[in-house]
VOPAGU-2260 file (C-alpha; in pm, 1 decimal, decimal comma):
REM VOPAGU-2260
SITE   aa  ch    i         X         Y         Z
SITE  MET   A    0    4299,0   -1957,8   -4657,7
SITE  THR   A    1    4231,9   -1680,8   -4908,0
SITE  SER   A    2    4089,7   -1341,6   -4812,3
SITE  SER   A    3    3777,8   -1430,3   -5011,6
SITE  SER   A    4    3715,5   -1747,9   -4815,3
SITE  THR   A    5    3783,7   -1560,2   -4493,3
SITE  TRP   A    6    3532,2   -1300,2   -4598,3
SITE  ASN   A    7    3265,6   -1561,0   -4676,2
SITE  GLU   A    8    3331,1   -1734,6   -4349,7
SITE  ASN   A    9    3287,9   -1408,9   -4159,9
SITE  GLU   A   10    2965,6   -1343,8   -4346,9
SITE  GLN   A   11    2840,4   -1688,9   -4256,8
SITE  ILE   A   12    2924,8   -1635,5   -3889,8
SITE  LEU   A   13    2760,3   -1293,4   -3891,0
SITE  HIS   A   14    2432,8   -1422,7   -4034,0
SITE  SER   A   15    2422,5   -1727,4   -3806,8
SITE  LEU   A   16    2391,9   -1507,4   -3499,1
SITE  LYS   A   17    2042,8   -1463,5   -3361,6
SITE  ASP   A   18    2110,3   -1106,2   -3262,4
SITE  ASP   A   19    2070,8    -770,9   -3428,6
SITE  ILE   A   20    2424,7    -677,9   -3540,0
SITE  LEU   A   21    2496,5    -367,4   -3745,7
SITE  VAL   A   22    2827,1    -217,3   -3866,4
SITE  THR   A   23    2862,5     145,6   -3977,6
SITE  ASN   A   24    3147,6     371,6   -4074,7
SITE  LEU   A   25    3212,2     689,8   -3881,5
SITE  ASP   A   26    2966,0     881,7   -4099,5
SITE  GLY   A   27    2683,8     648,0   -4004,5
SITE  ILE   A   28    2666,1     458,3   -4336,7
SITE  ILE   A   29    2558,8      98,5   -4278,3
SITE  LEU   A   30    2817,5    -147,7   -4412,6
SITE  LYS   A   31    2706,4    -481,2   -4274,1
SITE  VAL   A   32    2396,9    -620,2   -4099,6
SITE  SER   A   33    2288,8    -960,1   -3971,3
SITE  VAL   A   34    1980,0   -1133,3   -4108,7
SITE  PHE   A   35    1809,5   -1082,0   -3774,5
SITE  THR   A   36    1852,2    -702,8   -3795,1
SITE  GLY   A   37    1586,9    -669,0   -4063,3
SITE  LYS   A   38    1341,5    -878,1   -3862,8
SITE  ILE   A   39    1385,4    -646,2   -3562,4
SITE  TYR   A   40    1294,3    -339,9   -3767,3
SITE  GLY   A   41    1041,5    -505,1   -4000,8
SITE  VAL   A   42    1248,1    -461,2   -4322,9
SITE  GLU   A   43    1478,0    -668,1   -4543,3
SITE  SER   A   44    1828,7    -667,8   -4400,4
SITE  ASP   A   45    1993,5    -613,5   -4739,9
SITE  SER   A   46    1784,3    -298,2   -4791,8
SITE  LEU   A   47    1965,8    -133,2   -4499,8
SITE  ILE   A   48    2316,0    -161,1   -4646,9
SITE  GLY   A   49    2443,2     166,2   -4783,2
SITE  LYS   A   50    2186,5     373,3   -4597,8
SITE  SER   A   51    2258,2     637,9   -4335,9
SITE  VAL   A   52    2147,9     584,2   -3977,0
SITE  TYR   A   53    2065,8     956,1   -3966,9
SITE  ASP   A   54    1818,8     913,9   -4253,6
SITE  LEU   A   55    1670,1     600,9   -4097,4
SITE  GLU   A   56    1614,8     785,3   -3769,4
SITE  ALA   A   57    1445,5    1069,5   -3958,2
SITE  GLN   A   58    1217,9     809,4   -4121,6
SITE  GLY   A   59    1126,6     675,7   -3775,9
SITE  LEU   A   60    1287,4     332,0   -3812,1
SITE  PHE   A   61    1462,6     367,2   -3475,6
SITE  THR   A   62    1563,0     634,1   -3228,2
SITE  PRO   A   63    1801,2     749,0   -3091,7
SITE  ILE   A   64    2101,1     653,7   -3304,7
SITE  LEU   A   65    2418,7     507,6   -3161,5
SITE  THR   A   66    2699,5     583,5   -3408,5
SITE  PRO   A   67    2751,1     956,3   -3329,7
SITE  MET   A   68    2757,8     882,6   -2956,0
SITE  VAL   A   69    3029,9     618,2   -2991,9
SITE  VAL   A   70    3230,3     841,1   -3230,6
SITE  LYS   A   71    3212,4    1127,6   -2984,9
SITE  GLU   A   72    3284,4     932,9   -2665,3
SITE  LYS   A   73    3528,4     683,9   -2829,3
SITE  LYS   A   74    3410,7     411,3   -2592,6
SITE  LYS   A   75    3144,3     145,6   -2548,3
SITE  ILE   A   76    2794,6     297,5   -2516,7
SITE  THR   A   77    2472,1     123,5   -2406,4
SITE  PHE   A   78    2121,6     266,3   -2398,9
SITE  VAL   A   79    1757,3     181,6   -2480,1
SITE  GLN   A   80    1638,7     236,6   -2837,0
SITE  THR   A   81    1278,3     240,9   -2961,4
SITE  THR   A   82    1184,9      96,3   -3303,8
SITE  ASN   A   83     906,9     193,3   -3542,9
SITE  LYS   A   84     718,6    -113,2   -3418,9
SITE  GLY   A   85     723,6      12,0   -3061,4
SITE  LYS   A   86     984,9    -240,1   -2948,4
SITE  LYS   A   87    1238,7    -155,3   -2680,3
SITE  LEU   A   88    1596,2    -258,0   -2762,5
SITE  LEU   A   89    1893,9    -255,1   -2528,9
SITE  VAL   A   90    2157,4    -136,4   -2779,6
SITE  THR   A   91    2535,3    -147,2   -2729,0
SITE  GLY   A   92    2784,2      24,2   -2959,7
SITE  ILE   A   93    3155,3     -56,6   -2968,4
SITE  PRO   A   94    3429,4     141,2   -3146,3
SITE  VAL   A   95    3655,1     -59,1   -3383,7
SITE  TYR   A   96    4013,3      57,6   -3448,4
SITE  ASN   A   97    4240,8     -11,6   -3745,7
SITE  GLU   A   98    4604,4    -115,7   -3733,7
SITE  ASP   A   99    4707,9     249,5   -3690,1
SITE  GLY   A  100    4494,7     281,4   -3376,3
SITE  GLU   A  101    4238,2     500,4   -3547,1
SITE  MET   A  102    3864,2     445,0   -3508,1
SITE  TYR   A  103    3711,9     349,8   -3842,0
SITE  ARG   A  104    3401,2     141,1   -3765,8
SITE  VAL   A  105    3119,1     121,3   -3511,8
SITE  VAL   A  106    2966,8    -218,7   -3437,4
SITE  SER   A  107    2634,4    -233,0   -3253,5
SITE  TYR   A  108    2425,0    -519,7   -3126,4
SITE  SER   A  109    2093,3    -523,9   -2946,9
SITE  HIS   A  110    1858,5    -734,7   -2738,4
SITE  ASP   A  111    1481,6    -704,3   -2741,3
SITE  ILE   A  112    1376,1    -599,1   -2391,4
SITE  THR   A  113    1018,2    -504,5   -2476,6
SITE  ASP   A  114     881,7    -768,5   -2238,7
SITE  LEU   A  115    1117,3    -653,1   -1964,5
SITE  ALA   A  116    1004,9    -294,2   -2015,1
SITE  ASP   A  117     643,0    -410,5   -2001,1
SITE  TYR   A  118     716,8    -598,5   -1679,1
SITE  LYS   A  119     883,2    -290,1   -1536,1
SITE  ASN   A  120     583,2     -73,8   -1625,0
SITE  PHE   A  121     356,8    -340,1   -1479,4
SITE  LEU   A  122     555,2    -342,5   -1155,1
SITE  ILE   A  123     546,8      36,4   -1140,6
SITE  SER   A  124     170,8      37,2   -1195,0
SITE  MET   A  125     133,5    -235,0    -930,1
SITE  GLU   A  126     341,0     -32,7    -684,7
SITE  GLU   A  127     123,1     270,4    -754,1
SITE  GLU   A  128    -190,1      57,8    -709,0
SITE  MET   A  129     -56,4     -86,6    -382,8
SITE  GLU   A  130      22,2     263,3    -260,5
SITE  ARG   A  131    -330,3     371,5    -352,5
SITE  VAL   A  132    -482,3      71,8    -172,8
SITE  LYS   A  133    -257,1     135,3     127,4
SITE  SER   A  134    -372,7     496,7     134,2
SITE  GLU   A  135    -734,3     383,7     116,0
SITE  LEU   A  136    -676,4     133,8     397,5
SITE  ASP   A  137    -506,8     406,1     602,5
SITE  LEU   A  138    -803,3     633,8     538,1
SITE  LEU   A  139   -1046,8     354,3     629,6
SITE  ARG   A  140    -854,7     272,5     946,4
SITE  GLY   A  141    -835,8     643,7    1024,4
SITE  LYS   A  142   -1213,8     670,3     978,4
SITE  GLN   A  143   -1268,8     369,6    1206,4
SITE  LEU   A  144   -1047,6     528,5    1469,3
SITE  TYR   A  145   -1219,2     862,8    1412,3
SITE  ASP   A  146   -1560,1     701,1    1459,5
SITE  SER   A  147   -1425,8     545,9    1780,6
SITE  GLY   A  148   -1319,4     888,0    1905,2
SITE  ILE   A  149    -949,9     799,6    1872,9
SITE  ILE   A  150    -703,1    1020,0    1686,0
SITE  ALA   A  151    -374,8     855,5    1591,5
SITE  ASN   A  152    -189,3    1073,5    1342,3
SITE  SER   A  153     122,4    1095,7    1555,8
SITE  ALA   A  154     386,6     823,6    1539,8
SITE  GLU   A  155     345,3     764,8    1914,2
SITE  MET   A  156     -26,7     694,4    1886,8
SITE  GLN   A  157      18,0     483,8    1574,6
SITE  LYS   A  158     241,8     253,7    1781,0
SITE  VAL   A  159     -28,4     240,3    2049,1
SITE  ILE   A  160    -293,2     145,8    1792,5
SITE  SER   A  161     -65,0    -110,7    1627,6
SITE  THR   A  162      -1,8    -283,0    1961,9
SITE  SER   A  163    -372,0    -263,3    2052,2
SITE  LEU   A  164    -471,4    -433,5    1726,7
SITE  GLN   A  165    -218,7    -710,6    1793,5
SITE  VAL   A  166    -338,2    -780,9    2147,2
SITE  SER   A  167    -704,0    -762,3    2045,6
SITE  GLU   A  168    -660,4   -1091,3    1861,8
SITE  VAL   A  169    -578,7   -1285,6    2180,3
SITE  ASP   A  170    -719,0   -1295,0    2533,6
SITE  VAL   A  171    -402,8   -1164,9    2697,5
SITE  ASN   A  172    -429,8    -932,8    3000,0
SITE  VAL   A  173    -357,1    -571,8    2908,2
SITE  LEU   A  174    -255,1    -286,3    3136,8
SITE  VAL   A  175    -323,5      58,0    2987,9
SITE  LEU   A  176    -101,5     329,1    3137,0
SITE  GLY   A  177    -107,3     705,3    3101,2
SITE  GLU   A  178    -187,7    1034,3    3265,8
SITE  SER   A  179    -540,0    1120,4    3367,7
SITE  GLY   A  180    -752,5    1219,3    3071,1
SITE  VAL   A  181    -547,4    1062,2    2790,1
SITE  GLY   A  182    -829,1     824,4    2689,4
SITE  LYS   A  183    -747,1     494,5    2859,0
SITE  SER   A  184   -1107,9     375,2    2875,8
SITE  LEU   A  185   -1156,0     469,1    2508,5
SITE  LEU   A  186    -859,4     252,2    2413,0
SITE  ALA   A  187    -992,0     -34,4    2625,5
SITE  LYS   A  188   -1324,0     -17,7    2434,6
SITE  PHE   A  189   -1131,0      -5,9    2106,8
SITE  ILE   A  190    -945,1    -328,6    2195,7
SITE  HIS   A  191   -1273,2    -492,3    2297,6
SITE  ASN   A  192   -1446,6    -387,7    1974,0
SITE  LYS   A  193   -1161,8    -529,0    1765,2
SITE  SER   A  194   -1157,1    -861,3    1951,0
SITE  ASP   A  195   -1357,7   -1180,6    1905,4
SITE  ARG   A  196   -1552,7   -1075,1    2216,9
SITE  LYS   A  197   -1693,8    -762,4    2051,6
SITE  LYS   A  198   -2046,7    -906,9    2057,9
SITE  GLY   A  199   -2014,8    -969,8    2429,8
SITE  PRO   A  200   -2052,6    -708,8    2707,8
SITE  PHE   A  201   -1793,6    -444,9    2794,1
SITE  ILE   A  202   -1816,9    -393,8    3169,6
SITE  GLU   A  203   -1626,9     -97,4    3310,6
SITE  VAL   A  204   -1546,9     -88,9    3681,7
SITE  ASN   A  205   -1402,9     228,9    3832,6
SITE  CYS   A  206   -1205,6      87,2    4122,3
SITE  GLY   A  207   -1167,7     429,1    4278,9
SITE  ALA   A  208   -1536,2     521,6    4269,8
SITE  ILE   A  209   -1694,9     225,6    4452,4
SITE  PRO   A  210   -1724,3     276,7    4832,6
SITE  ASP   A  211   -1511,5      30,9    5025,8
SITE  SER   A  212   -1812,6    -110,8    5210,4
SITE  LEU   A  213   -1997,3    -188,5    4885,1
SITE  PHE   A  214   -1703,4    -314,4    4681,6
SITE  GLU   A  215   -1762,7    -688,8    4718,3
SITE  ALA   A  216   -2137,0    -659,6    4666,5
SITE  GLU   A  217   -2089,3    -451,6    4350,6
SITE  LEU   A  218   -1812,1    -664,3    4207,6
SITE  PHE   A  219   -1927,4   -1014,8    4304,5
SITE  GLY   A  220   -2300,0    -960,0    4359,3
SITE  TYR   A  221   -2491,8   -1111,4    4648,9
SITE  GLU   A  222   -2752,8   -1373,0    4728,5
SITE  SER   A  223   -3102,1   -1303,8    4860,8
SITE  GLY   A  224   -3088,3   -1186,7    5221,7
SITE  ALA   A  225   -2709,1   -1169,8    5226,6
SITE  PHE   A  226   -2716,9    -857,6    5445,7
SITE  SER   A  227   -2964,5    -605,7    5579,6
SITE  GLY   A  228   -3090,1    -365,4    5316,5
SITE  ALA   A  229   -2999,3    -600,7    5031,7
SITE  ASN   A  230   -3238,5    -664,8    4747,4
SITE  GLN   A  231   -3453,1    -965,4    4835,9
SITE  LYS   A  232   -3394,4   -1113,4    4491,8
SITE  GLY   A  233   -3019,7   -1080,8    4522,2
SITE  LYS   A  234   -2799,4    -906,5    4266,4
SITE  ILE   A  235   -2568,2   -1006,0    3984,3
SITE  GLY   A  236   -2220,8    -852,4    4025,5
SITE  LEU   A  237   -2019,5    -664,4    3763,8
SITE  ILE   A  238   -1778,0    -952,6    3713,4
SITE  GLU   A  239   -2061,6   -1192,9    3636,9
SITE  LEU   A  240   -2208,4    -943,5    3392,0
SITE  SER   A  241   -1879,1    -946,5    3196,6
SITE  HIS   A  242   -1917,1   -1317,1    3109,6
SITE  GLY   A  243   -1835,6   -1368,2    2741,7
SITE  GLY   A  244   -1699,1   -1016,9    2706,6
SITE  THR   A  245   -1441,8    -780,4    2854,3
SITE  LEU   A  246   -1394,9    -672,0    3215,6
SITE  PHE   A  247   -1228,8    -331,5    3232,3
SITE  LEU   A  248   -1086,1    -239,8    3573,5
SITE  ASP   A  249   -1024,2     133,1    3550,0
SITE  GLU   A  250    -816,9     316,7    3812,8
SITE  ILE   A  251    -683,5     -19,3    3931,7
SITE  GLY   A  252    -417,3     168,8    4126,9
SITE  GLU   A  253    -691,7     298,2    4359,7
SITE  LEU   A  254    -795,2     -53,5    4464,1
SITE  PRO   A  255    -747,5     -97,0    4843,4
SITE  LEU   A  256    -506,8    -369,1    4955,1
SITE  THR   A  257    -790,5    -551,4    5131,1
SITE  HIS   A  258    -966,3    -609,3    4799,8
SITE  GLN   A  259    -661,1    -673,3    4582,7
SITE  VAL   A  260    -623,2   -1035,9    4690,4
SITE  LYS   A  261    -989,5   -1104,0    4604,3
SITE  VAL   A  262    -948,3    -956,5    4257,5
SITE  LEU   A  263    -628,3   -1156,2    4208,8
SITE  LYS   A  264    -811,4   -1478,9    4298,1
SITE  VAL   A  265   -1085,9   -1409,6    4041,6
SITE  ILE   A  266    -828,4   -1335,0    3770,8
SITE  GLN   A  267    -639,6   -1654,8    3844,6
SITE  GLU   A  268    -931,6   -1893,3    3886,4
SITE  LYS   A  269   -1203,5   -1727,8    3678,0
SITE  GLN   A  270   -1454,8   -1815,4    3946,8
SITE  PHE   A  271   -1591,8   -1648,3    4261,4
SITE  TYR   A  272   -1868,0   -1661,7    4523,5
SITE  ARG   A  273   -2142,5   -1407,2    4557,4
SITE  VAL   A  274   -2168,1   -1238,8    4896,8
SITE  GLY   A  275   -2365,5   -1481,7    5112,9
SITE  GLY   A  276   -2336,9   -1755,8    4850,0
SITE  THR   A  277   -2192,3   -2105,6    4873,0
SITE  LYS   A  278   -2194,3   -2203,6    4506,5
SITE  PRO   A  279   -1893,2   -2107,5    4292,0
SITE  ILE   A  280   -1976,9   -1907,9    3981,7
SITE  HIS   A  281   -1755,3   -1961,6    3679,5
SITE  VAL   A  282   -1699,3   -1664,9    3452,6
SITE  ASP   A  283   -1524,1   -1618,3    3118,3
SITE  PHE   A  284   -1394,3   -1266,1    3056,9
SITE  ARG   A  285   -1103,2   -1085,7    2897,0
SITE  LEU   A  286    -926,5    -851,0    3141,2
SITE  ILE   A  287    -808,6    -498,4    3065,3
SITE  SER   A  288    -689,2    -270,9    3344,8
SITE  ALA   A  289    -585,3      92,8    3351,8
SITE  THR   A  290    -415,8     335,9    3586,0
SITE  ASN   A  291    -243,6     671,5    3594,5
SITE  LYS   A  292     -32,8     564,3    3891,9
SITE  ASN   A  293     316,9     420,9    3903,3
SITE  LEU   A  294     231,8      71,3    4026,6
SITE  GLU   A  295     596,9     -26,8    4069,8
SITE  LEU   A  296     639,3     262,3    4311,5
SITE  ALA   A  297     314,4     160,6    4485,0
SITE  ILE   A  298     458,4    -189,8    4529,9
SITE  LYS   A  299     769,2     -46,4    4697,1
SITE  ASP   A  300     543,4     157,4    4925,8
SITE  LYS   A  301     346,1    -159,8    5014,3
SITE  LEU   A  302      30,6     -14,4    4860,2
SITE  PHE   A  303      -5,3    -263,1    4575,6
SITE  ARG   A  304      45,8    -638,1    4559,1
SITE  GLU   A  305     332,0    -747,6    4339,0
SITE  ASP   A  306     159,8   -1072,7    4238,0
SITE  LEU   A  307    -147,1    -879,9    4122,1
SITE  TYR   A  308      72,4    -637,8    3929,2
SITE  PHE   A  309     236,3    -920,2    3732,7
SITE  ARG   A  310    -105,3   -1070,3    3656,4
SITE  LEU   A  311    -229,0    -737,5    3520,3
SITE  ASN   A  312      88,1    -627,5    3342,3
SITE  VAL   A  313     121,9    -900,4    3077,6
SITE  VAL   A  314     109,3    -646,5    2792,5
SITE  PRO   A  315     148,5    -282,8    2898,6
SITE  ILE   A  316      31,5      -7,9    2660,5
SITE  THR   A  317     125,9     349,5    2747,7
SITE  ILE   A  318     -78,5     632,1    2596,3
SITE  PRO   A  319     138,9     944,7    2561,4
SITE  PRO   A  320       7,3    1276,4    2696,5
SITE  LEU   A  321    -150,3    1515,2    2446,6
SITE  ARG   A  322     138,5    1763,6    2476,5
SITE  LYS   A  323     372,0    1497,2    2332,6
SITE  ARG   A  324     151,1    1419,4    2032,8
SITE  THR   A  325      86,1    1763,5    1887,3
SITE  GLU   A  326       1,2    1615,1    1543,2
SITE  ASP   A  327    -318,4    1482,6    1701,5
SITE  ILE   A  328    -439,6    1814,8    1845,7
SITE  VAL   A  329    -585,7    1972,6    1528,7
SITE  PRO   A  330    -769,0    1652,9    1422,2
SITE  PHE   A  331    -903,4    1623,2    1778,2
SITE  ILE   A  332   -1027,4    1982,6    1760,6
SITE  HIS   A  333   -1216,8    1915,3    1436,8
SITE  LEU   A  334   -1361,5    1587,6    1569,5
SITE  LEU   A  335   -1483,1    1746,0    1892,5
SITE  LEU   A  336   -1616,0    2056,5    1717,9
SITE  LYS   A  337   -1824,6    1836,4    1488,1
SITE  GLN   A  338   -1956,7    1631,5    1781,8
SITE  PHE   A  339   -2060,8    1937,3    1983,9
SITE  GLU   A  340   -2213,0    2108,1    1679,9
SITE  GLU   A  341   -2440,4    1806,5    1641,5
SITE  LYS   A  342   -2506,9    1777,7    2014,8
SITE  TYR   A  343   -2612,0    2141,8    2061,0
SITE  ASN   A  344   -2738,7    2199,9    1705,5
SITE  LYS   A  345   -2501,6    2494,2    1657,7
SITE  GLU   A  346   -2283,9    2575,9    1359,1
SITE  LYS   A  347   -1941,7    2691,6    1475,1
SITE  LYS   A  348   -1604,9    2773,9    1321,9
SITE  LEU   A  349   -1274,5    2835,8    1494,2
SITE  ASP   A  350   -1069,3    3142,8    1415,1
SITE  GLU   A  351    -715,0    3042,6    1314,6
SITE  ALA   A  352    -576,7    3237,5    1609,3
SITE  VAL   A  353    -783,3    3013,8    1841,0
SITE  ILE   A  354    -634,4    2701,1    1683,0
SITE  HIS   A  355    -288,1    2851,3    1723,6
SITE  HIS   A  356    -345,3    2905,7    2097,6
SITE  LEU   A  357    -486,4    2555,2    2141,6
SITE  LEU   A  358    -184,9    2408,1    1961,6
SITE  HIS   A  359      59,9    2582,7    2193,7
SITE  TYR   A  360    -124,5    2513,8    2519,3
SITE  ASP   A  361      31,2    2251,9    2751,4
SITE  TRP   A  362    -286,1    2039,9    2806,0
SITE  LYS   A  363    -206,6    1905,6    3151,0
SITE  GLY   A  364    -558,7    1762,7    3158,7
SITE  ASN   A  365    -496,4    1596,1    2821,1
SITE  VAL   A  366    -785,7    1498,7    2591,0
SITE  ARG   A  367   -1039,9    1534,9    2872,4
SITE  GLU   A  368    -940,1    1900,3    2915,7
SITE  LEU   A  369    -956,1    1959,3    2539,0
SITE  ILE   A  370   -1308,6    1810,9    2534,8
SITE  ASN   A  371   -1408,1    2043,3    2818,1
SITE  ILE   A  372   -1268,7    2352,9    2641,5
SITE  LEU   A  373   -1427,1    2276,2    2302,9
SITE  GLU   A  374   -1767,1    2207,3    2457,1
SITE  ARG   A  375   -1748,2    2534,7    2649,9
SITE  LEU   A  376   -1651,5    2731,8    2338,0
SITE  VAL   A  377   -1938,6    2586,9    2135,3
SITE  VAL   A  378   -2188,3    2666,2    2410,1
SITE  ILE   A  379   -2077,7    3017,7    2512,8
SITE  SER   A  380   -1968,6    3165,5    2179,8
SITE  PRO   A  381   -2230,9    3427,0    2077,1
SITE  SER   A  382   -2152,5    3402,5    1705,8
SITE  THR   A  383   -2069,9    3137,0    1450,2
SITE  LEU   A  384   -1701,1    3228,4    1455,5
SITE  ILE   A  385   -1525,3    3140,3    1781,8
SITE  THR   A  386   -1250,3    3395,2    1849,8
SITE  VAL   A  387    -968,8    3423,2    2103,8
SITE  GLU   A  388   -1188,4    3643,8    2321,6
SITE  GLN   A  389   -1390,6    3335,0    2414,1
SITE  LEU   A  390   -1082,6    3139,9    2527,1
SITE  PRO   A  391   -1028,8    3101,3    2903,4
SITE  GLU   A  392    -782,6    3352,0    3045,0
SITE  TYR   A  393    -542,7    3081,6    3163,2
SITE  ILE   A  394    -501,0    2951,8    2807,4
SITE  LEU   A  395    -434,0    3300,9    2673,1
SITE  GLU   A  396    -177,0    3362,1    2945,7
SITE  SER   A  397      -9,4    3024,9    2903,1
SITE  VAL   A  398      79,7    3078,3    2536,9
SITE  SER   A  399     399,2    3279,5    2511,4
SITE  PRO   A  400     378,9    3581,4    2282,5
SITE  ALA   A  401     712,1    3466,4    2140,4
SITE  ALA   A  402     535,0    3164,4    1998,2
SITE  ILE   A  403     316,8    3392,4    1785,3
SITE  PRO   A  404     495,1    3522,3    1473,2
SITE  LEU   A  405     445,6    3897,4    1502,6
SITE  ASP   A  406     553,7    4132,4    1225,1
SITE  GLN   A  407     472,4    4500,7    1253,9
SITE  ASN   A  408     479,8    4532,4     875,5
SITE  GLN   A  409     210,2    4267,5     830,7
SITE  SER   A  410    -160,2    4261,8     898,1
SITE  LEU   A  411    -314,4    3979,9    1103,6
SITE  PRO   A  412    -441,9    3795,2     791,0
SITE  GLU   A  413     -93,0    3818,8     638,6
SITE  MET   A  414      66,5    3678,4     954,1
SITE  MET   A  415    -188,1    3396,6     963,7
SITE  ASP   A  416    -109,1    3320,7     598,0
SITE  ASP   A  417     260,5    3296,1     682,3
SITE  LEU   A  418     183,8    3067,0     975,7
SITE  GLU   A  419     -33,9    2845,9     755,7
SITE  LYS   A  420     244,3    2823,7     497,6
SITE  GLN   A  421     499,7    2724,4     763,9
SITE  ILE   A  422     268,2    2451,6     893,3
SITE  LEU   A  423     212,0    2318,6     539,7
SITE  LEU   A  424     585,6    2314,6     464,8
SITE  LYS   A  425     660,8    2122,6     784,0
SITE  ALA   A  426     376,0    1880,5     714,4
SITE  ARG   A  427     493,4    1816,4     357,2
SITE  LYS   A  428     848,3    1749,1     477,8
SITE  LYS   A  429     725,1    1503,9     740,9
SITE  TYR   A  430     434,9    1326,7     568,3
SITE  LYS   A  431     539,4    1346,6     197,6
SITE  THR   A  432     190,7    1289,0      45,2
SITE  THR   A  433    -111,7    1519,4      50,4
SITE  ILE   A  434    -327,0    1233,0     179,2
SITE  ARG   A  435    -110,6    1187,0     489,7
SITE  MET   A  436     -81,6    1563,7     532,3
SITE  ALA   A  437    -460,8    1589,3     531,5
SITE  GLN   A  438    -490,0    1312,7     791,6
SITE  ALA   A  439    -231,8    1480,1    1016,0
SITE  LEU   A  440    -381,7    1829,7     990,5
SITE  GLY   A  441    -743,1    1716,9    1015,7
SITE  ILE   A  442    -866,9    1865,4     687,7
SITE  SER   A  443    -959,8    1717,7     350,7
SITE  GLN   A  444    -702,0    1628,2      87,9
SITE  PRO   A  445    -851,6    1873,7    -166,5
SITE  SER   A  446    -816,4    2149,7      96,8
SITE  ILE   A  447    -447,9    2061,8     136,6
SITE  VAL   A  448    -396,4    2078,9    -241,5
SITE  ARG   A  449    -583,5    2410,4    -263,0
SITE  LYS   A  450    -381,4    2566,5      20,8
SITE  MET   A  451     -52,7    2441,7    -127,0
SITE  LYS   A  452    -140,2    2603,4    -461,1
SITE  LYS   A  453    -232,4    2922,5    -276,5
SITE  HIS   A  454     111,4    2935,7    -112,1
SITE  GLN   A  455     288,3    2811,2    -426,8
SITE  ILE   A  456     422,3    2504,9    -248,2
SITE  LEU   A  457     523,7    2261,3    -522,5
């Protein structure tokens, strides 16, 4: 086979390929191209031969150029090139060596990945849209919780809310656990309002507040003339009133042993007799119980029935104390301040030093104690700005001076600025986005952005 026929055969092979193939010398002069190359760039392929890739880049035909990269690196190079038609090409350049082992040509080939790039951009935009929708849903859920009086910025409370939403979908018995004042009854109402029974009644029974002698009459009701002093028309009991809704037995740990077996029977059979009655009354309710006591310990001490405990404790939900969910304190403060401003028709603001003291207080009385303190501050403060002077002495004494960043070379506003900056830095590290930071700190997202610019937090 002659060199001429070999040459023609190579040319035929080159032009039969459906890819963009281009051969240059080391100076970037185009020596050979495939027919498809011209179609990629919107020109005649033959018109490219003899031209410099540097000149073609300057004319905007494609960018960046491959030849100088391959010459410099002396190895295979792959990157994305953009054409004058806006196409995205995945271009690969390969060095070609002569018989002396010297590089003397650069061969490049490409694949049109414009559609892939479009898909990638589409996926990125979809991810951004999903993140935006997720943020909106988080804000909406946060508003719903806020309107319910529940703050759940902390990871601990988010788990509580997640479990509560799951159990609200089914009529499973729930036992809400937690210290006094953490908001057990509020969570029980939240579960009820998210359930299919939300249009039915929510009947709350404080098992520790009903006198022992009146317990059966209050819980089960009574028939006319059941006992002396009874209403002549009889009375519907609390359990009967819960029909179609939720029965919430608060402070279940205070229920005397003598009454526990009666409650157990109602839970098991969903029927009971009124005091003095002979006709069984069927009732349909969803049961939620709550206690701040250790029922397992009460069982060991023979103060609580084990069979009742297992009936109640199908799904336990423990609300953490306020001191273990510090991310919720500031949002709680703003929620309560707004509520008491509306209640007493007073406009109030909290000095930052007051917020600092409230953040570092131990809150043994939990949310109930915080409610008490905020209401007192709104009522007794003589001016719009509530200052540390209005705080109870025991709160002032409980906060260690070491917890307050004192610097003799700084004024109080300067120290408060430093404290604000530290809080923002910690919040950004933990929550990543300004939306989540705003939710955690209980202020608006624009306020977060403004404060970050103020402290030059990028």
